[in-house]
N, C-alpha and C positions, 0 to 999 in steps of 0.2 A: 548580256548573256543570261539566259534563263537556266534555272536548275532543272536538269532532266536526268532521270536515272540511267545508269549504265548496266548492261547485262554482262556479268562476268564470263570470261572465256579463258579456258585453260588448255594448254598444249604441252606435249612432252617431246623433247628432242630425241633423236636416235641415241644420244649418249645418256639419256635418262634425266636431263635437267627439265624442270618445270618452267614454263613461260606463262605469265599472267597478263591478261589484257581485259579490255572491255569494249562493248559495242554500244553505240548511241544512235538513236533514231529508229525509224520504223523497221520492224523485223523483215518485211518484204521489200525494203528499200534497196537501191543499187549500192553495192558495197564499195567503199572508198577507204584505202589504207592511209592512215595519217602517221607520219614520222615526225614526232614532236622535237622541239628544240632542247637546249642545254638544261640538264638537271630536272627534267619534267617526266613524270610517269604517265600511267594510263588515265589519270583524272584530267590530263590536259587535252583539250579539244577546242573546236571552234564551230561557229554557225549553229548554235543550239536552236535558234529561231528559224533556221533555214532548212534543217534536215527533213522535217516533216513536209514543208512546202515543196521541196525538190526531191522528195522520196529518196533520201540518202541514208545509208547505214554506215556510220563512221567507225572504223576499227582502230583501236588505240592499244599500244603495248607498253608494258614495263620492260625496257631493255635489260639485258642480263645484269644482275647485281642491283637493280632498282626495284623499289616496291616489293611485290611478291614474286618476282622472277628470280630463280636461282642464279648465283654468280657463275661466270665462266672464266676460269683462270687463264685460259688460252685465247681470250677473245680478240678478234680482229674486226676490221671493217667488213671483210668478206663473211666471217662467221656470223656477224650481227645481221647482215642481209639474209643469210640462210635462216636465222632464227625468225625473222619477219616472214619468210616463206612458210616455215612450219606453222607459225601462228595463223597466217592467212588461210592456209590449207585447212586448219582445224576449224576456223570460223566459217569457212565456206563449204566444208565437207567435200573438198576437191583436192586431190593429190597435186595437181598442177594448176595453181591459181592464176588468174589473169584479171587484173583489176586496175583502176586508176590509183595512182599514188600521189599524195600531197606531202611535201617535206618542207619544214620550216626551220629557219635559223641554223643551229648547229646540226640539225638532222639532215642537212643537205647532202653530206658525204654518204650517208647510208641510203638516202633516196637515189642518188646517182648509181651506187653499187647495185641496188635492186634493179634499176632500169638496165644497167649494163648486163645483168644476168638474164634478161629477156622475158621476165614474166610480168612486168608492169605494162598495162595497155597504154598508159600515158603517164607522164611525170610533170607535176606542177610544183616548181620551186618558188616558195613565197618568202620574200626577204631572206634568201639563203645566205648563210655564213660562207664567205669565200674561202678558197684554199690559200690561207695566209702564208704558207711556205712556198707557194709558187713564186718564182723570181719576179715576174711582172707585178704581182700583187704586193709582195714583200716590200718592193721599192716605194709603194704608195702609202704604207702603213705609218701611223703616228709612231714616234720613237719608242714610247713605252710599250706599245703592242709588239713592235718589231723585236724589242729586247726579250720579251716573253717567248716569242716564237723561236728566237735564237737559243734561249735557255732549254726549251724542249729538245732542240737538236743537239746542243752541246753537253747538257747535263740533265738527262731525263729524270734521274732520281730527285734532283733539286726541284725540277718543275713539278713532279708529282707532289712534293711536299708543299709547294705553293698552292696547288689546286686542292689538296687534302685539307688545307686550313679553312677553306670556304665552308659556309653554312647556308642553310636555306634562307635565313634572315639576311645574311650578307649578300646573297645573290639577288634577293628582291630589292634591297637598297641600291645595289650597283645598277640594276636595270632602271629603277626610278630616277636615280641621280643622272644617268647618262641619256635620258630621254627628253625630247622636246615636249612642249605643253600638250600637243595633240595626242601624243602617246601616253603621257602621264594620266590624262583624263580617262583613257581606257583602262590602264593598269590599276588606277586607284578606285575605279568603280567597285562598290562592295561585292557585287555578284561575281565579277571577274576575279577580284582579289581572293575570294573564297576558293574558287576553282584553282587558281594559280598556286595558292599556298598548299592546297591538298596535293597538287602535282609535284611541288617542290619537296614536300615531305616524303613522297615516294622516290623522288630523284636523289635525295640525300640519305635514303635508308642505307643500312649496312655501312655506316661511317663514310658515306659519300663515294664509295669505291667505283660505283657505276659512272658517276659524274667525272671522276678523275680519268677513268679509261676513255670515256667519250671525248674529253677535251684533249688528251694526249693524241688520240687518233686524228681529231679535227685539226690540230695545230702542227701535225707532222705532214710531210709530203704525202699526198693521197695515193693510195694503192690503186684506186679505180681510174680508169682512163675514160674521161668524158667523151672521147671520140668513139668509144665502143657502144655508145647508147644509140639505139635505132628507133625507139618509140617516139611519138610526138612529145616535145618538151616545151613548156612555157616557163619563162622566168619573170616573176612579178616583183616590182619594187615600188616603195613609196619614195617620192622625190626628196622628202625630208628625212630619210633614214640615215642616221649618223653612225650606226654601229655594225652593220652586217657586211658591207663591201665598200672599199674606198672608191670604186667607180660604178656603184649601183649595178653590179653584175654584168657590165659590158664585156669584160675580158672572159668571165665564166661562160656567158652565153655564146661568145665567139668560139669557144672550145668544144661546144656540143653541136654536132652536125644537124642542120635544119631547125634549130631551136628558134623560138620567138622570144622577144623581150619587150616588156612594157613597163614604163615608169609613170606612175600615177601622181599628178600634181596634188599638193595639199595633203598627201598621205605620208606616214612615217613608218617606223618599224613595226607598228601594230596593225599593219595592213591586213593580216590574216583575219583579224577580228572586225575591223571596220568595214571590210569589203568581202565578207564571207560569201555573199551572193555571187560576186564575180569569180572568186576562187573556185567555188563548186561548179559553176557553169563552165569555166575553162577546163576543169578536171574532167567533167563529163562530156566535153566536146560540144557543148551547147553555145559556146562563145569562144572566139579566138583570143589567145593571150595578147 
């Protein structure tokens, strides 16, 4: 990952909240909205060395309560998707945006909601975190994960307390500890680590409230109906991914009409960064998922 500067973007919601984000890549590049994973803000991105080559302008947002974006006490999956629309509209100077969306890891629920609302021209889910509360997926989960999902359902306040105890440092260590060697090589690269730590600092701003809200929504039954998505959807997984879905997105892809699914051998949960070329080409319709 190369160090490239981001152009700050600010947007204001109809209720007066400020949304903060950044754009990476050429000013005249094709805009692609990136919905980042757990506890990461606008510094999180991918494909630094590909944006110029493929003429892509990557739009990245601090979700409400993260980084420099104001918190939203009434935040939901739907309201978060609407915040992304407001942000994309400000970035593009268009009231009704239409652009490719790439969602990674825990950002998958928001990416699906955006697509269900009809303004994504395509959706590329890269190593998407599955709907762990879905009965078919819940049955496949390791016992420790299933217990946490059950805690979110049965005692939300206790679950919030568990998530609120997390820190940026603890999150980084959890990711490294649970990753195979292929992924650790990516995550421990000094250039990547610098970006990731900056993004985690944004993600855990304001006492980590944004991360807690994200995780509670991701681990609860999703309010979005994957069957309502009508744009082209590609689901990409590394065959060695141990953390995002117990069946590498097979059930999830089957719930999205007309979606394609591809499992790449030799890749893990870091697929977004090891194969940024493929991700961008799929998002732009230059290659099938």
